[in-house]
Every structure is written in structure tokens, then in C-alpha cells.
Legacy VTK file of the C-alpha trace (Angstrom):
# vtk DataFile Version 3.0
C-alpha trace
ASCII
DATASET POLYDATA
POINTS 391 float
-25.138 -28.243 -18.800
-25.170 -25.592 -16.072
-22.478 -22.942 -15.990
-22.002 -19.659 -14.229
-20.505 -16.605 -15.846
-19.165 -13.875 -13.584
-21.861 -11.229 -13.115
-24.359 -12.870 -15.491
-26.005 -15.447 -13.250
-26.450 -19.140 -13.983
-27.125 -20.216 -17.591
-28.561 -23.642 -18.407
-30.746 -25.511 -20.904
-34.344 -26.584 -20.129
-36.777 -28.135 -22.630
-34.695 -26.967 -25.598
-34.678 -23.421 -24.241
-31.807 -21.369 -22.804
-32.536 -20.159 -19.253
-30.683 -17.575 -17.195
-31.236 -17.382 -13.441
-29.916 -14.183 -11.904
-30.048 -12.892 -8.350
-31.460 -9.423 -7.689
-31.173 -8.927 -3.967
-32.952 -10.547 -1.017
-36.586 -11.181 -0.117
-38.020 -9.874 3.210
-37.576 -13.351 4.731
-33.868 -13.295 3.876
-33.998 -15.765 0.989
-32.441 -14.882 -2.399
-34.575 -12.975 -4.913
-34.127 -14.541 -8.372
-35.372 -13.564 -11.815
-35.547 -16.012 -14.738
-35.074 -15.158 -18.421
-35.906 -17.677 -21.192
-35.048 -17.631 -24.892
-33.682 -19.584 -27.822
-30.091 -18.318 -27.503
-27.734 -17.013 -24.826
-27.607 -13.658 -26.570
-31.410 -13.387 -26.319
-31.578 -14.113 -22.564
-28.697 -11.751 -21.843
-30.504 -9.020 -23.766
-33.649 -9.655 -21.707
-31.615 -9.338 -18.506
-30.056 -6.052 -19.651
-33.462 -4.599 -20.558
-34.862 -5.672 -17.191
-31.972 -4.049 -15.313
-32.367 -0.765 -17.199
-35.950 -0.526 -15.899
-34.949 -1.228 -12.295
-33.249 0.914 -9.679
-29.602 -0.020 -9.192
-30.195 -0.420 -5.435
-32.287 -3.352 -4.225
-33.256 -2.193 -0.714
-35.399 0.916 -0.049
-33.502 1.907 3.105
-30.161 1.545 1.314
-31.524 3.455 -1.700
-32.187 6.553 0.450
-28.889 6.329 2.340
-26.211 8.929 1.442
-23.106 7.338 -0.059
-20.915 8.718 2.740
-23.075 6.958 5.334
-22.998 3.742 3.298
-19.202 3.986 3.017
-18.845 4.390 6.792
-21.160 1.401 7.333
-18.956 -0.667 4.994
-15.870 0.461 6.896
-17.146 -0.486 10.336
-18.978 -3.675 9.372
-16.754 -5.241 6.714
-13.275 -3.697 7.023
-12.539 -2.848 10.661
-12.041 -6.468 11.707
-10.610 -7.717 8.425
-7.646 -5.373 7.971
-4.787 -4.051 10.094
-5.345 -0.912 12.141
-2.967 1.037 9.910
-4.907 0.001 6.785
-8.215 0.912 8.407
-6.759 4.280 9.368
-5.765 4.859 5.714
-9.347 4.077 4.613
-10.712 6.465 7.251
-8.284 9.154 6.041
-9.526 8.602 2.475
-13.100 9.175 3.684
-12.265 12.279 5.733
-10.142 14.017 3.103
-11.378 12.773 -0.271
-15.026 11.765 0.178
-16.611 13.757 3.016
-15.784 17.241 1.600
-17.368 16.438 -1.804
-20.975 16.284 -3.042
-20.624 12.531 -3.615
-20.773 12.081 0.172
-24.415 13.258 0.320
-25.510 11.606 -2.945
-28.202 9.032 -2.217
-27.275 5.496 -3.162
-30.175 5.300 -5.669
-28.606 8.230 -7.546
-25.091 6.827 -7.416
-24.271 5.807 -10.971
-21.331 5.740 -13.331
-21.888 9.355 -14.390
-22.034 10.785 -10.850
-18.936 8.827 -9.870
-17.068 9.857 -13.014
-17.941 13.506 -12.301
-16.590 13.072 -8.769
-13.261 11.655 -9.946
-12.981 14.354 -12.610
-13.468 16.915 -9.834
-10.618 15.346 -7.843
-8.399 15.737 -10.907
-9.545 19.290 -11.747
-8.881 20.523 -8.197
-5.153 19.903 -8.840
-4.626 18.809 -5.229
-3.850 15.172 -5.863
-1.431 13.117 -7.912
-2.774 10.258 -10.008
-1.507 7.676 -7.483
-3.682 9.241 -4.764
-6.769 9.355 -6.998
-6.133 5.724 -7.996
-6.057 4.688 -4.307
-9.376 6.473 -3.804
-10.773 4.690 -6.862
-9.670 1.299 -5.508
-11.151 1.999 -2.058
-14.560 3.101 -3.360
-14.556 0.232 -5.848
-13.968 -2.257 -3.000
-16.878 -0.727 -1.078
-19.326 -0.956 -3.992
-18.053 -4.392 -5.009
-19.062 -5.601 -1.563
-22.448 -3.963 -2.039
-22.864 -5.947 -5.231
-21.832 -9.228 -3.573
-24.167 -8.905 -0.586
-27.101 -7.887 -2.771
-27.423 -4.160 -2.003
-26.569 -3.314 -5.617
-27.617 -4.928 -8.885
-24.352 -3.859 -10.447
-21.235 -1.964 -9.432
-21.447 1.549 -10.938
-17.667 1.816 -10.671
-17.309 -0.676 -13.531
-17.651 2.120 -16.080
-15.524 4.730 -14.274
-12.040 5.495 -15.565
-9.123 7.457 -14.127
-7.509 10.047 -16.431
-3.951 9.412 -17.557
-0.943 11.000 -15.854
-0.718 13.863 -18.365
-4.076 15.260 -17.197
-2.827 15.718 -13.629
-1.194 19.025 -12.780
0.273 17.500 -9.625
2.561 14.737 -10.808
3.216 11.475 -9.000
6.634 11.787 -7.405
9.353 9.418 -8.487
10.879 7.454 -5.650
13.793 9.178 -3.958
17.083 7.440 -3.314
20.662 8.412 -2.621
23.132 8.324 -5.488
26.565 6.872 -4.683
28.045 10.256 -3.756
25.228 11.014 -1.309
25.294 7.415 -0.076
28.904 7.843 1.052
28.202 11.255 2.567
25.359 9.813 4.652
27.577 7.028 6.011
30.429 9.363 6.852
28.212 11.960 8.535
26.191 9.370 10.503
29.440 8.078 12.056
30.837 11.527 12.910
32.038 12.035 16.500
32.771 14.954 18.770
36.331 15.542 20.017
35.567 13.493 23.136
34.655 10.470 21.029
30.880 10.731 21.535
28.760 10.161 18.448
27.106 13.318 17.102
23.893 11.522 16.141
22.103 9.458 18.768
20.250 7.477 16.101
23.065 7.355 13.558
23.374 3.568 13.762
19.588 3.167 13.513
19.676 5.106 10.240
22.603 3.088 8.894
21.018 -0.246 9.841
17.964 0.693 7.754
20.278 1.655 4.900
22.329 -1.563 5.012
19.344 -3.939 5.309
16.505 -2.285 3.380
13.974 -3.033 6.140
10.976 -0.791 6.763
11.080 1.549 9.759
8.170 -0.335 11.382
10.124 -3.584 11.039
13.180 -1.918 12.528
11.247 -0.588 15.524
9.814 -4.071 16.174
13.242 -5.764 16.135
14.362 -7.365 19.390
17.751 -8.832 20.220
16.223 -12.293 20.189
15.579 -11.750 16.445
19.268 -11.042 15.759
21.837 -13.786 15.120
25.131 -11.964 14.700
27.170 -15.185 14.747
25.354 -16.527 11.672
24.905 -13.055 10.152
21.106 -13.207 10.081
18.235 -11.100 11.316
14.645 -12.375 11.434
11.809 -9.996 10.583
8.658 -11.277 12.279
6.624 -8.253 13.357
6.173 -4.560 12.671
5.195 -1.537 14.760
2.765 1.131 13.594
1.626 4.392 15.146
-2.133 3.997 15.528
-4.652 6.724 16.338
-6.864 5.948 19.321
-10.493 7.036 19.682
-9.465 10.138 21.651
-7.101 11.215 18.865
-3.834 10.334 20.608
-1.369 7.931 19.032
0.278 4.817 20.389
2.648 2.090 19.186
1.038 -1.191 18.202
3.013 -4.305 17.339
1.397 -6.532 14.726
2.324 -9.146 12.163
4.374 -7.960 9.197
2.787 -6.151 6.250
2.410 -9.364 4.237
3.359 -13.026 4.660
6.377 -12.420 2.416
7.512 -9.645 4.759
8.095 -12.300 7.411
11.627 -13.105 6.293
15.294 -13.590 7.056
17.625 -10.661 6.321
21.304 -11.377 5.802
23.738 -9.099 7.574
26.752 -7.474 5.962
29.809 -6.576 8.019
28.598 -2.944 7.968
25.201 -3.969 9.370
26.879 -6.066 12.068
28.993 -3.050 13.035
25.770 -1.043 13.501
24.267 -3.809 15.640
27.357 -3.996 17.849
27.237 -0.212 18.270
23.550 -0.366 19.196
24.182 -3.094 21.738
27.038 -1.097 23.261
24.947 2.082 23.335
21.981 0.362 24.961
23.884 -2.101 27.157
22.877 -0.524 30.497
19.225 -0.719 29.408
18.730 -3.972 27.549
18.162 -7.655 28.136
17.765 -10.516 25.661
14.182 -9.582 24.741
14.512 -5.811 24.487
14.076 -3.722 21.357
17.060 -2.489 19.339
15.840 1.050 18.674
15.823 2.603 22.159
15.745 6.196 23.356
18.114 7.579 25.991
15.569 6.613 28.651
15.479 3.021 27.511
12.043 3.259 25.908
11.233 2.259 22.347
11.895 5.268 20.153
9.502 6.401 17.423
10.012 6.694 13.680
9.836 10.499 13.864
13.015 10.619 15.977
14.901 8.442 13.495
13.633 10.549 10.607
14.731 13.776 12.315
18.156 12.222 12.705
18.304 11.311 8.997
17.223 14.815 7.986
19.907 16.361 10.219
22.510 14.072 8.647
21.342 15.086 5.158
21.429 18.748 6.046
24.933 18.647 7.562
26.296 16.363 4.836
24.899 18.677 2.108
23.379 15.807 0.165
21.524 16.440 -3.089
18.396 14.786 -1.634
17.186 16.714 1.401
14.478 16.272 4.054
13.444 12.846 2.815
11.455 10.113 4.539
13.036 6.968 5.955
11.756 4.952 2.994
14.499 6.690 0.975
16.976 4.417 2.764
15.005 1.334 1.657
14.852 2.641 -1.921
18.593 3.279 -1.835
19.241 -0.293 -0.689
17.167 -1.720 -3.560
18.518 0.669 -6.197
22.117 -0.081 -5.222
21.519 -3.829 -5.591
19.857 -3.375 -8.990
22.800 -1.329 -10.227
25.178 -4.006 -8.942
23.368 -6.566 -11.087
21.556 -8.530 -8.355
18.586 -10.502 -9.730
15.265 -8.676 -9.246
13.670 -11.791 -7.721
16.305 -11.890 -4.975
15.874 -8.169 -4.319
12.111 -8.698 -4.080
12.604 -11.403 -1.445
15.047 -9.270 0.528
12.547 -6.395 0.556
9.678 -8.687 1.547
7.484 -7.812 -1.441
4.557 -10.147 -2.110
5.192 -10.202 -5.867
8.260 -9.650 -8.022
6.069 -7.396 -10.184
5.737 -5.009 -7.215
9.515 -4.637 -7.063
9.764 -4.290 -10.829
7.075 -1.585 -10.982
8.609 0.315 -8.073
12.106 0.431 -9.570
11.246 0.412 -13.276
13.155 3.658 -13.867
16.375 2.146 -12.489
15.865 -1.075 -14.457
15.290 0.918 -17.658
18.456 2.860 -16.905
20.364 -0.425 -16.611
18.881 -1.635 -19.917
20.010 1.556 -21.613
23.537 1.128 -20.281
23.522 -2.500 -21.449
22.470 -1.386 -24.926
25.338 1.133 -25.035
27.731 -1.632 -23.966
26.476 -3.857 -26.778
26.754 -1.041 -29.291
30.331 -0.248 -28.226
31.263 -3.929 -28.287
30.244 -4.278 -31.946
31.425 -0.879 -33.176
34.300 -0.937 -35.615
LINES 1 392
391 0 1 2 3 4 5 6 7 8 9 10 11 12 13 14 15 16 17 18 19 20 21 22 23 24 25 26 27 28 29 30 31 32 33 34 35 36 37 38 39 40 41 42 43 44 45 46 47 48 49 50 51 52 53 54 55 56 57 58 59 60 61 62 63 64 65 66 67 68 69 70 71 72 73 74 75 76 77 78 79 80 81 82 83 84 85 86 87 88 89 90 91 92 93 94 95 96 97 98 99 100 101 102 103 104 105 106 107 108 109 110 111 112 113 114 115 116 117 118 119 120 121 122 123 124 125 126 127 128 129 130 131 132 133 134 135 136 137 138 139 140 141 142 143 144 145 146 147 148 149 150 151 152 153 154 155 156 157 158 159 160 161 162 163 164 165 166 167 168 169 170 171 172 173 174 175 176 177 178 179 180 181 182 183 184 185 186 187 188 189 190 191 192 193 194 195 196 197 198 199 200 201 202 203 204 205 206 207 208 209 210 211 212 213 214 215 216 217 218 219 220 221 222 223 224 225 226 227 228 229 230 231 232 233 234 235 236 237 238 239 240 241 242 243 244 245 246 247 248 249 250 251 252 253 254 255 256 257 258 259 260 261 262 263 264 265 266 267 268 269 270 271 272 273 274 275 276 277 278 279 280 281 282 283 284 285 286 287 288 289 290 291 292 293 294 295 296 297 298 299 300 301 302 303 304 305 306 307 308 309 310 311 312 313 314 315 316 317 318 319 320 321 322 323 324 325 326 327 328 329 330 331 332 333 334 335 336 337 338 339 340 341 342 343 344 345 346 347 348 349 350 351 352 353 354 355 356 357 358 359 360 361 362 363 364 365 366 367 368 369 370 371 372 373 374 375 376 377 378 379 380 381 382 383 384 385 386 387 388 389 390
């Protein structure tokens, strides 16, 4: 009986002996390089394999062995990630390299010296510098782990040295991971009232007031909002179809431009139901942009009829917050999305439905994101139960 265990090679029986066949890189002609271990038991052959690996370099190729990790990371980026991920994701990986790998000694560490200890020291240094929250260090961990996992799969590495690396718990980070921001009911109402404010002549104070409110009433991401066209909106049936998103991408010369791509995930491609408040925003947008639009034009337009950018909408939100004297100030546009979700949770809407409305891939993503609100609801439910049974 032949069977394969993850990371241990192929184990089978031959002439009453247990045999393990394990790959250790590639021969000069490109064919796989295998090593065979034979014994009476599985435990014996696994022990032989471990002893063999301890005597070998972790890296299988001499050129790779002498390569600095930073150079190897950049090679992985350009060869295996650039054409497999969205531009925005690739940009995030490049930012990780520039800010959290290149400035550190790990960048110049040769691959043959890259082991669990050197990597653990690097991550401990990230923590000790007190510049990053745990969430940021965890993203760095995941990115480097993906790089070295690929090295293991393609035969550059015998094993992934990240397997033994651990990230310290939250309490060891001086810079704490920020809780999500959202508007409480009082601020929620202030935002709506201020966004609709008009001058004495009837002109709206905020050019992008309806853009802000549409994000608040639908929970869509700003990129999804920017990509919306009138052909995606069905006011009669109170539906809006999210099919694409727009990201600001950095070009090779350092300038930025809008790029329309598919949505963040397959689940993000969805139908959003429109409340009467959202429909009011859409009608206002259509009226505002009527001299500039046709059936295929974008919703979020500037005064010149060009697609606006997320920064303009954010500046508008921050001005609204400032003038409305909200408790939460100078927040990002994602605060509107968090407010949408939090409001639905507090109104008792099922978490699975909220997850679908937000376009999350998994319900667990929604649950983890809003765990504090869900725990708050559980606590209130417990108090209700206690009061119901009190004498």
C-alpha cells in the first residue's frame, strides 16, 4: 500500500520492509532528486530521514544558497506573484518588502543561513521596535511564509524554516491593534443630518454628501462605489449590482492611476438591496450629474464630469464629522461600512445575511471582524434572560 503524508514523502512496503521515498530538490538535468530510506517500521525510516536532513543544508541549489533573502523574496514576487494576484495585492506585498524586510538584517541574510532562529529573531525585532501592531506583524509573517512555502514546493528548500516561527501574543505589543471604528446611533444621525445640510440658496454644502450616505446605507467598499455605473443600478426593483471595483495603482514612474478590476473576491460580486434612503441618494446623484451622464457613466463624478477619487470622498466625510462634532473624528471611509454592519447586528439581522451583504468570502470573516459587537449583544441577551427570571 502506497500513501503520501504531507511533507514526509511517499511511504510504502517492499519485501517486508518499510520504504520512504522523499524528494530533495532537482538534478542538473531537471529531473527530481530522490532519497530512499529503508527500515522495519515507519518510525525508523522517518528517523533516518530526519537525521539525513540535519546533516544537509536547508537549501538545495548552490546559487540559491548564496542569494540574500531580500533578493530571493523579490524574485518570488516578480516570478510567482505579479501575474497571479491583483495589482493592489502585489502593491501591498511590495510595500511589505520596502518597509518591513529591506531595512532589516534579514534582507541580506543568505538563504543558506535562513533558519527558524534567524527568522524568529527578525520577528522579535519587529515586535521590540514598537512600530507595528500584531496585525501588521502577522501579515508580514503570512507573506514571508507564502514565499518560503513556494520555495519548498519548487525544490529550493528542503523544509520551510517558518514552520517553527511563532508570533508573540497581543500583550507583548506596545502598539495595539486598533478596534474597528464605527458610528454609534447618535453620531450616525449627526452624519446624516450634516451630509444633507444646505446653504440658504438651497445648494448642498457637501458636494460628495450623497456619495458618503450611499456608502453608509449600502455597506459597499469605496472601490466598489467608484466602479458603479448607472447600468448597474435598478431603482425600480430596488437593486444595485456590484460587479467591479476600482483601485489606485502605482505605476512604474511612481504616479498613480485608477484601474478597474473584478471585485475583491467572487462573493463580492453580489446584489445589494436598496433602502428608500439609498434610493434618495441615487436620485440626488443622478440629478446632480444629469448634465454630464449617460446610461453607462459612473455614479461618483467630480464637478468636471470625471470619475472622482476616494480621497475626495474621504475629505468630505472628515469635513462632515468635524462640523457635526461626532465622537469619531477623521476616520476612513471603511468606518461607514463598519457602521452599516454593526447597525444590522444590533438590529438582530442574522450574521450569515450580513456576511452576504458585505460580500465576505466566509461567515467567519464577518464574525471575527465584528466579534466585539456580537459579544456585546450576547451580554445584553444574558441580562434580558436574568431579568426575565428574577423574582
